[in-house]
Structure formats: structure tokens, C-alpha cells
C-alpha positions as CSV (number, residue, x, y, z in Angstrom):
1,X,7.8,-7.3,28.9
2,X,9.6,-9.0,26.3
3,X,12.0,-7.3,24.3
4,X,10.4,-7.1,20.7
5,X,11.7,-9.0,18.1
6,X,9.8,-8.5,15.1
7,X,9.1,-10.3,11.7
8,X,7.6,-8.7,8.6
9,X,6.1,-10.2,5.4
10,X,6.6,-8.3,2.3
11,X,5.0,-8.6,-1.4
12,X,7.6,-7.9,-3.6
13,X,5.7,-7.7,-6.7
14,X,6.3,-3.7,-7.0
15,X,10.1,-2.7,-5.5
16,X,8.5,1.1,-5.0
17,X,5.6,2.4,-3.5
18,X,4.1,3.4,0.0
19,X,4.2,0.3,1.8
20,X,7.7,-0.3,0.5
21,X,8.8,3.3,1.3
22,X,7.0,3.2,4.9
23,X,9.1,-0.2,5.2
24,X,12.3,1.4,4.7
25,X,12.0,3.9,7.4
26,X,10.2,1.5,9.6
27,X,13.4,-0.8,9.3
28,X,15.8,2.3,9.7
29,X,13.9,3.3,12.9
30,X,13.8,-0.4,14.3
31,X,17.8,-0.1,13.8
32,X,18.3,2.9,15.6
33,X,16.3,1.9,18.7
34,X,17.5,-1.4,18.9
35,X,14.5,-3.7,17.9
36,X,15.5,-6.6,15.6
37,X,13.5,-6.7,12.5
38,X,13.8,-9.4,10.0
39,X,11.8,-8.5,6.5
40,X,10.4,-12.0,4.9
41,X,10.4,-11.4,1.1
42,X,8.0,-13.6,-1.0
43,X,9.0,-15.1,-4.2
44,X,6.4,-16.4,-6.6
45,X,6.5,-17.4,-10.1
46,X,6.3,-14.6,-12.1
47,X,5.4,-11.4,-10.3
48,X,7.0,-11.5,-7.0
49,X,10.8,-10.9,-7.1
50,X,13.0,-10.7,-4.0
51,X,16.1,-9.9,-5.8
52,X,14.7,-7.1,-7.7
53,X,13.3,-5.6,-4.3
54,X,16.4,-5.7,-2.7
55,X,17.9,-3.5,-5.2
56,X,15.9,-0.9,-4.4
57,X,15.8,-1.6,-0.7
58,X,19.4,-2.8,0.1
59,X,19.7,-2.2,4.0
60,X,16.8,-4.2,4.9
61,X,17.7,-7.7,7.0
62,X,16.0,-9.8,5.0
63,X,15.0,-13.8,4.2
64,X,13.1,-15.5,1.4
65,X,9.8,-17.3,1.2
66,X,9.6,-19.3,-1.8
67,X,6.2,-19.8,-2.8
68,X,6.6,-20.8,-6.7
69,X,4.1,-23.7,-7.6
70,X,2.9,-24.0,-4.1
71,X,-0.6,-24.1,-2.9
72,X,-2.4,-21.9,-0.3
73,X,-1.7,-24.4,2.4
74,X,2.0,-25.0,1.2
75,X,2.2,-20.8,1.4
76,X,1.2,-21.1,4.8
77,X,3.2,-23.8,5.8
78,X,6.5,-21.9,4.1
79,X,5.4,-18.8,6.4
80,X,5.5,-21.1,9.4
81,X,8.7,-22.3,8.6
82,X,10.1,-18.5,8.5
83,X,8.2,-17.9,12.0
84,X,10.0,-20.7,13.6
85,X,13.2,-20.0,11.9
86,X,13.4,-16.5,13.1
87,X,11.7,-16.8,16.7
88,X,9.9,-13.1,16.6
89,X,7.3,-11.8,19.4
90,X,5.3,-10.3,17.1
91,X,4.8,-10.6,13.3
92,X,3.5,-7.9,10.9
93,X,2.2,-9.4,7.5
94,X,2.3,-6.3,5.1
95,X,0.1,-7.4,1.9
96,X,1.0,-11.1,2.3
97,X,-2.5,-12.5,3.3
98,X,-1.5,-16.0,3.8
99,X,1.0,-15.1,6.7
100,X,-2.1,-14.4,8.5
101,X,-3.1,-17.5,8.4
102,X,0.2,-18.9,9.4
103,X,0.5,-16.6,12.3
104,X,-2.6,-17.6,13.5
105,X,-1.9,-21.2,13.7
106,X,1.5,-20.6,15.3
107,X,-0.1,-18.4,18.0
108,X,-1.6,-22.1,19.2
109,X,2.2,-23.1,20.0
110,X,3.6,-20.1,21.9
111,X,3.1,-16.6,22.7
112,X,3.1,-14.8,19.6
113,X,1.5,-11.2,18.4
114,X,-0.2,-10.4,15.2
115,X,-0.2,-6.7,14.4
116,X,-2.0,-6.1,11.2
117,X,-0.8,-3.0,9.3
118,X,-3.9,-1.9,7.4
119,X,-2.2,-0.1,4.3
120,X,-5.2,-0.7,2.2
121,X,-8.9,-0.1,2.5
122,X,-10.5,-2.0,-0.6
123,X,-14.0,-4.0,0.3
124,X,-12.0,-7.7,-0.1
125,X,-8.9,-6.2,2.3
126,X,-11.6,-4.9,5.1
127,X,-13.5,-8.4,4.6
128,X,-10.1,-10.0,5.6
129,X,-9.7,-7.9,8.5
130,X,-13.1,-8.5,9.6
131,X,-12.6,-12.2,9.3
132,X,-9.5,-12.3,11.2
133,X,-10.7,-10.1,14.2
134,X,-10.3,-13.1,16.8
135,X,-6.8,-13.6,15.9
136,X,-5.3,-10.1,15.5
137,X,-3.9,-8.6,18.6
138,X,-3.9,-5.2,17.0
139,X,-4.7,-3.5,13.8
140,X,-2.3,-0.1,12.8
141,X,-4.3,1.9,10.2
142,X,-2.2,4.5,8.2
143,X,-5.8,5.9,7.3
144,X,-8.5,7.3,9.7
145,X,-11.3,6.0,7.5
146,X,-10.3,2.3,7.8
147,X,-10.1,2.7,11.8
148,X,-13.5,4.3,11.7
149,X,-14.8,1.5,9.6
150,X,-13.4,-1.3,11.6
151,X,-14.8,0.1,15.1
152,X,-18.2,1.1,13.6
153,X,-18.7,-1.8,11.2
154,X,-16.4,-4.6,12.1
155,X,-16.7,-5.3,16.1
156,X,-13.2,-4.3,16.6
157,X,-12.7,-2.9,20.1
158,X,-11.6,0.7,20.0
159,X,-8.6,-0.1,22.3
160,X,-7.1,-3.0,19.6
161,X,-7.2,-0.4,16.6
162,X,-4.9,2.5,16.1
163,X,-4.4,5.3,13.4
164,X,-0.8,6.2,12.6
165,X,-0.5,8.1,9.3
166,X,2.2,7.8,7.4
167,X,5.0,10.3,6.8
168,X,7.0,12.2,4.0
169,X,10.6,13.2,4.5
170,X,12.2,16.6,4.0
171,X,13.3,17.7,0.8
172,X,16.7,16.9,-0.6
173,X,16.8,19.2,-3.2
174,X,15.7,22.8,-4.2
175,X,12.5,22.9,-6.2
176,X,13.2,24.2,-9.7
177,X,10.6,26.8,-10.7
178,X,8.9,26.6,-14.2
179,X,10.5,28.7,-16.9
180,X,8.0,31.2,-18.1
181,X,5.7,30.3,-21.3
182,X,7.0,26.5,-20.7
183,X,3.8,24.3,-20.3
184,X,2.8,23.2,-17.1
185,X,4.6,20.3,-15.4
186,X,2.4,17.5,-14.5
187,X,3.5,14.4,-12.8
188,X,2.0,10.6,-11.7
189,X,4.2,8.8,-9.2
190,X,2.8,5.3,-8.1
191,X,1.8,1.7,-9.1
192,X,0.3,1.4,-12.6
193,X,-2.9,-0.6,-12.1
194,X,-6.3,0.1,-13.5
195,X,-8.4,-0.7,-10.7
196,X,-7.8,1.3,-7.5
197,X,-5.2,3.8,-9.2
198,X,-7.1,4.1,-12.1
199,X,-4.1,5.0,-14.4
200,X,-6.2,4.8,-17.8
201,X,-7.6,8.2,-16.6
202,X,-4.1,9.6,-17.5
203,X,-4.9,9.0,-21.3
204,X,-8.5,10.5,-20.8
205,X,-6.9,13.4,-19.0
206,X,-4.6,13.7,-21.8
207,X,-7.3,13.9,-24.5
208,X,-9.5,16.6,-22.8
209,X,-6.3,18.8,-22.3
210,X,-5.3,18.6,-25.8
211,X,-8.8,19.5,-26.8
212,X,-8.8,22.6,-24.7
213,X,-5.5,23.5,-26.4
214,X,-3.7,23.7,-23.2
215,X,0.0,22.7,-23.6
216,X,1.2,20.4,-20.8
217,X,4.5,17.9,-20.1
218,X,3.5,14.7,-18.1
219,X,5.8,12.6,-16.2
220,X,5.0,9.4,-15.2
221,X,7.3,7.6,-12.1
222,X,6.3,4.0,-11.8
223,X,5.8,0.7,-13.2
224,X,2.8,-2.2,-12.9
225,X,0.6,-4.4,-14.7
226,X,-1.1,-1.7,-16.7
227,X,2.0,-0.4,-17.8
228,X,1.7,-1.9,-21.3
229,X,-1.9,-0.9,-21.8
230,X,-1.4,2.5,-20.5
231,X,1.8,3.3,-23.1
232,X,-0.7,2.0,-26.0
233,X,-3.1,4.6,-24.8
234,X,-0.8,7.4,-24.5
235,X,0.7,6.9,-27.9
236,X,-1.2,10.1,-29.7
237,X,0.3,12.1,-27.0
238,X,3.9,10.7,-26.5
239,X,5.4,14.1,-27.6
240,X,3.9,15.1,-24.0
241,X,4.8,12.4,-22.0
242,X,8.1,11.4,-20.2
243,X,8.6,7.7,-18.8
244,X,11.0,7.2,-16.1
245,X,9.6,3.8,-15.0
246,X,10.2,2.3,-11.3
247,X,11.9,5.1,-9.0
248,X,13.6,4.8,-5.9
249,X,12.9,7.3,-2.9
250,X,15.9,9.3,-3.8
251,X,15.2,9.4,-7.4
252,X,11.6,10.7,-6.6
253,X,13.1,13.2,-4.2
254,X,15.9,13.9,-6.1
255,X,15.1,14.3,-9.5
256,X,11.0,14.1,-10.3
257,X,9.3,16.0,-7.6
258,X,11.6,19.1,-7.9
259,X,10.4,19.3,-11.5
260,X,7.0,19.2,-11.2
261,X,4.2,21.9,-10.9
262,X,1.1,19.6,-10.3
263,X,1.3,16.0,-8.9
264,X,-1.8,14.3,-9.9
265,X,-3.7,11.2,-8.1
266,X,-6.5,9.3,-9.6
267,X,-7.3,6.4,-7.3
268,X,-10.9,5.1,-6.2
269,X,-9.5,4.2,-2.8
270,X,-6.2,5.3,-0.9
271,X,-5.9,4.4,2.9
272,X,-3.2,7.6,3.2
273,X,-1.7,8.6,-0.2
274,X,1.8,8.8,0.7
275,X,2.7,10.4,-2.5
276,X,0.4,13.3,-1.8
277,X,2.6,14.1,1.4
278,X,5.9,13.9,-0.3
279,X,4.5,16.0,-3.0
280,X,3.4,18.4,-0.3
281,X,6.8,18.3,1.6
282,X,8.7,19.4,-1.6
283,X,6.3,22.3,-2.6
284,X,4.4,20.4,-5.5
285,X,0.2,21.1,-5.6
286,X,-1.6,17.9,-5.1
287,X,-4.7,17.6,-7.4
288,X,-6.3,14.3,-6.8
289,X,-9.5,12.5,-6.8
290,X,-11.6,12.2,-3.7
291,X,-10.8,8.8,-3.2
292,X,-12.7,6.4,-0.5
293,X,-10.4,7.8,2.6
294,X,-10.2,11.5,1.3
295,X,-12.5,13.2,3.7
296,X,-11.8,11.0,6.7
297,X,-8.1,11.5,6.4
298,X,-8.1,15.2,5.7
299,X,-4.4,15.0,4.2
300,X,-5.8,17.2,1.4
301,X,-8.1,19.8,2.1
302,X,-9.5,21.1,-1.1
303,X,-8.5,24.9,-1.7
304,X,-6.5,24.8,0.9
305,X,-3.2,22.7,0.7
306,X,-4.2,21.3,-3.2
307,X,-7.4,20.7,-5.4
308,X,-9.7,17.7,-5.7
309,X,-12.1,16.3,-8.3
310,X,-14.8,13.3,-8.4
311,X,-13.5,9.9,-8.9
312,X,-13.2,9.6,-12.8
313,X,-14.0,13.4,-13.5
314,X,-11.5,13.9,-15.8
315,X,-13.2,16.9,-17.4
316,X,-13.1,18.5,-13.7
317,X,-9.6,17.7,-13.2
318,X,-8.8,19.7,-16.5
319,X,-10.4,22.4,-15.5
320,X,-8.5,22.6,-12.1
321,X,-5.3,22.0,-13.9
322,X,-6.0,24.9,-16.5
323,X,-7.0,27.2,-13.8
324,X,-3.8,26.7,-11.9
325,X,-1.6,26.9,-14.9
326,X,-3.1,30.4,-15.5
327,X,-2.6,31.3,-12.2
328,X,1.1,30.9,-10.8
329,X,0.1,33.2,-7.5
330,X,-3.0,30.6,-6.5
331,X,-0.2,27.7,-7.3
332,X,2.4,29.1,-4.8
333,X,-0.2,29.9,-2.2
334,X,-1.1,26.1,-2.2
335,X,2.3,25.0,-2.2
336,X,3.1,27.1,0.6
337,X,0.0,26.0,2.7
338,X,0.9,22.3,1.7
339,X,4.5,22.4,2.8
340,X,3.5,23.8,6.3
341,X,0.9,21.0,6.5
342,X,3.0,18.5,5.8
343,X,6.1,19.7,7.8
344,X,3.3,20.0,10.9
345,X,1.6,16.8,10.4
346,X,3.1,14.2,8.3
347,X,6.7,13.6,9.3
348,X,8.1,10.4,9.6
349,X,9.7,10.9,13.0
350,X,6.1,11.6,14.1
351,X,4.9,8.1,12.5
352,X,7.7,6.2,13.7
353,X,7.3,7.4,17.1
354,X,3.8,6.0,17.1
355,X,4.5,2.9,15.9
356,X,7.4,2.6,18.5
357,X,4.9,3.1,21.2
358,X,2.4,1.0,19.8
359,X,4.7,-1.9,19.6
360,X,5.6,-1.4,23.2
361,X,2.0,-1.4,24.1
362,X,1.3,-4.5,22.6
363,X,4.1,-6.3,23.9
364,X,2.8,-5.4,27.6
365,X,-0.6,-7.1,27.0
366,X,-1.4,-10.7,26.7
367,X,-1.5,-12.3,23.3
368,X,-5.3,-12.9,22.0
369,X,-6.3,-16.7,21.5
370,X,-7.6,-17.0,18.3
371,X,-10.9,-18.7,17.4
372,X,-10.4,-22.3,16.6
373,X,-12.1,-22.1,13.3
374,X,-9.2,-19.7,12.0
375,X,-6.7,-22.4,12.9
376,X,-8.0,-25.2,10.6
377,X,-6.3,-26.0,7.1
378,X,-8.7,-25.6,4.4
379,X,-8.4,-28.5,1.6
380,X,-8.7,-27.3,-2.2
381,X,-8.2,-30.0,-5.1
382,X,-5.0,-28.4,-6.7
383,X,-4.1,-32.1,-8.2
384,X,-3.8,-36.0,-7.8
385,X,-2.1,-35.3,-4.2
386,X,-5.2,-33.7,-2.9
387,X,-7.5,-35.9,-4.8
388,X,-5.4,-39.0,-3.3
389,X,-6.0,-37.8,0.2
390,X,-2.3,-37.4,1.0
391,X,-1.9,-35.2,4.1
392,X,-1.3,-31.3,3.5
393,X,2.4,-31.8,5.4
394,X,3.2,-34.4,2.7
395,X,1.6,-33.2,-0.2
396,X,3.7,-29.9,0.3
397,X,6.9,-31.7,0.7
398,X,6.1,-33.5,-2.8
399,X,5.5,-30.3,-4.3
400,X,8.5,-28.6,-2.8
401,X,10.4,-31.6,-3.8
402,X,8.9,-31.2,-7.7
403,X,10.2,-27.7,-7.6
404,X,13.5,-28.6,-6.3
405,X,13.8,-31.3,-9.6
406,X,12.4,-28.2,-11.9
407,X,9.6,-29.9,-12.8
408,X,7.5,-27.0,-12.6
409,X,3.9,-26.6,-12.6
410,X,1.8,-23.7,-11.4
411,X,-0.6,-25.0,-8.9
412,X,-3.5,-22.8,-7.8
413,X,-3.3,-20.0,-10.4
414,X,-2.5,-17.5,-7.3
415,X,0.7,-15.9,-6.3
416,X,1.1,-14.5,-3.0
417,X,-2.3,-13.1,-3.1
418,X,-3.1,-9.4,-1.5
419,X,-6.6,-10.2,-0.2
420,X,-9.1,-13.3,-0.4
421,X,-11.0,-13.4,-3.9
422,X,-14.2,-15.6,-2.5
423,X,-15.8,-12.9,-0.7
424,X,-19.3,-12.8,-1.8
425,X,-20.4,-9.9,-4.0
426,X,-23.0,-8.9,-1.8
427,X,-20.7,-8.7,1.0
428,X,-18.4,-6.3,-0.7
429,X,-20.9,-4.1,-2.2
430,X,-22.2,-3.6,1.8
431,X,-18.7,-3.0,2.9
432,X,-18.2,-0.3,0.0
433,X,-21.5,1.0,1.0
434,X,-20.3,1.3,4.8
435,X,-16.9,2.7,3.9
436,X,-18.8,5.2,1.6
437,X,-21.2,6.2,4.7
438,X,-17.9,7.0,6.9
439,X,-16.6,9.1,3.9
440,X,-20.1,11.2,3.8
441,X,-20.2,11.4,7.3
442,X,-16.5,12.7,7.4
443,X,-17.6,15.4,4.8
444,X,-20.3,16.4,6.6
445,X,-18.3,16.7,9.5
446,X,-15.8,19.0,7.3
447,X,-18.4,21.2,5.9
């Protein structure tokens, strides 16, 4: 067996979050066990900033992949150049779609493993995994729902898909009990996006709680594209809101979670929901939406480790918050049960042991040979170079030269996409229905 040498491609649009937290622990574990890991941080025109990411994650051994002003094919070539320079035995694209194509093309030239880490289960992400099936050596799903979908509906062989849930580290600070007669302490920790995270539900929840005359203090720790609009929506409740911005893991563990009673999550979809495990580990009661993936994973069982509400049902969420604000004994019962659950099932040591074993197992197999159609370049009309029939390689050289000369021009309107945006709506709707079927089956099994 070849000694593993790993290369991970990482988005840098958000310096904190579940994937970034996982990466920190993965890198530490690789270093501890002598597994070389290089992290390729993508750079983009406006959103992806490797230098900002490095400030939050200073211990990563990283290089930069510059995708500014490049087309899809040029971004793929940029990833290929990094693969050739680092010379890994396995590549892990972490939300960098173009790195999948780059790895698959490099597979034609030498033995190389493509290990897909499924940290998302939105329909277009699942469609991408399905399309890449013949080029992927192994898929590691942090959520059980993703594993079930891939084996039941996407024709993945069960031995090529694993479920390795994320973890949460032990507390670094004691939880601070609330002062008598003070408002209940609510919190949101994570990316501020309106699609999958549904953060505008925070404003609706504040409205309902205010109408119910329930005093509360809401701490928001995070950043993202919806931050400005969310701030505007929360102006009427600004006396109840504390904005912290993006926080490091130490800040979340040292300052944020120890001062919360309830942790809120509003997502429509989560592969795992690492912040829920972190909340339970720190004695904070999770109150979460029943996102797609909620029932399959069983991270939080309603009434046992926390409470849950239907996606978008802020009235139900407000009712739960009011009940718990008036019943400290129930809060303490849920908090104690959640802490025991997290300590038993969701530690980083358990997670990383699973990852190490999986990487060893993958390296004992022969790399899969991707289907030929996955290795082909796709030409798009991104300007005069493409219309003139200039080869992909020479067009790439010209665009990088133009960038070096600072004659900037944004080419295709996409900056390191997380997923393919060209899937037909009917297919995405079908995938959504299939994931909901998986969830319904899981919910029935729990009942």
C-alpha cells in the first residue's frame, strides 16, 4: 500500500463553519499520525479570500489556487497544476466543484484516488455526486441521509459509500447559568445565508416572541451574504440582538456557547449540523428545524436531547422557546441528556478514527477508472478567445497573462462554484422528493 499523501481543495468564502471546523481537526489528526496533508485554498475575484481564511486557520499547511477572472476550464487547469505540484495519492474536494473534474482528468495519467467528502445534501450537490459516480473512488457522508440516498437512488455500490459523522470537542469553559429574572438567552451560530440556513426566520421569530411579550436576548455569531439584509430586518429588535460576526472555534467555545440557554437552527437542509453537537457538548439545549437529514441522522431526538419544529414554522419554535423559558427543570434535563449523548456518539476522536481507517482502506484498492465522458473538456463562449477557436490551454495562458498585467475582466460570472447550476429543475425536484422519502422512512422507523 502506498503511504497516503493527501491534497484537499477548500473554499475560502466563509472562514468559519462546519467544514472549516472539520478541516482543522482532520489536519491535526493527519499531522499526529504522519499523514502529509496539503490544503489548496481557492482564491476568487470577490468572495474567496485565502488570506482571511488563514487568519482563522493558521496551522494548515496550505497553498493558493488563483481562480480570479478564469473560466471553468481554466479553473480546472489551475487545480490540475496544483495536483501535479503536490503529487498526492488522494484528493479531497471540499465544496470545490472544479477540483472533481481536475482530479478525474489527472486519473487518466497516473494512480490517484478521488475521495468525495459529502458535507452537503442540497439537490444540486446530490446531482453532482450522481454525475461523478464513475470517477469517484469513495464517498464519505457526514450525514446518514446522504448515504442512504446515494445507495438507494444514485446507483452507488454500498462498499463505495461510508457514513462518518462529524464530532464536537469537549468544553473549554464552564457553562454560565442564567441570572434569575433575566431574559432567556438564545443564539445562532453559523453562516448567514437565506437559502439553506433560512436566517431570515430569525427576524420572524423575534417578531413572534415580541408579540408574545416574551423577553429574550439573541446572540448572532456568524457572517455571510445575507448579513446586511438580516441586520436591516432586525432593526426593530436591535435592543435584544448582539452581533458578534464570524467567530473562531475558540471564541465560540470560550465566549458564545457558555452564555446561551438555547441554540437555534432554522435550516431547510443539513448533512449533519455540527453546531448542534457543539451545543449539546457545552450544555446548551438545541432547538432546531426538522431539516432534511434530521430524522435519518438522529443527532437530536425531539424531547430527548432537544426540541424541534417544522421547517419555517416560527410560531411552533416560539412556543417551544416560551415553554422552555418557563421550565428551567426541563431545560436542565434536556441539557444533561444532550451532553451525555454528544460525549457518547459525537467526539472528534471517534470521527477521525473513522476517517483514518477509511483512507487506509481506500489505498488498499485499485483506483477506479473514470468514464471517458467525464474527462472531456467543455467549451463555453466566454469571449473572443473561445469564439476564435483558440485551444483551452492557450486561452488559459492568455487569461492568466491578462490577470498578471492587471487587465482584469470577470469572465463567466461564477467564482469557484459549490455545485453545478445547470441541472434541470425537474431533476432537482425529483431528487428533493427522493430525499424526503428517505427522511419519511427514517421518521417512521423512529416512531
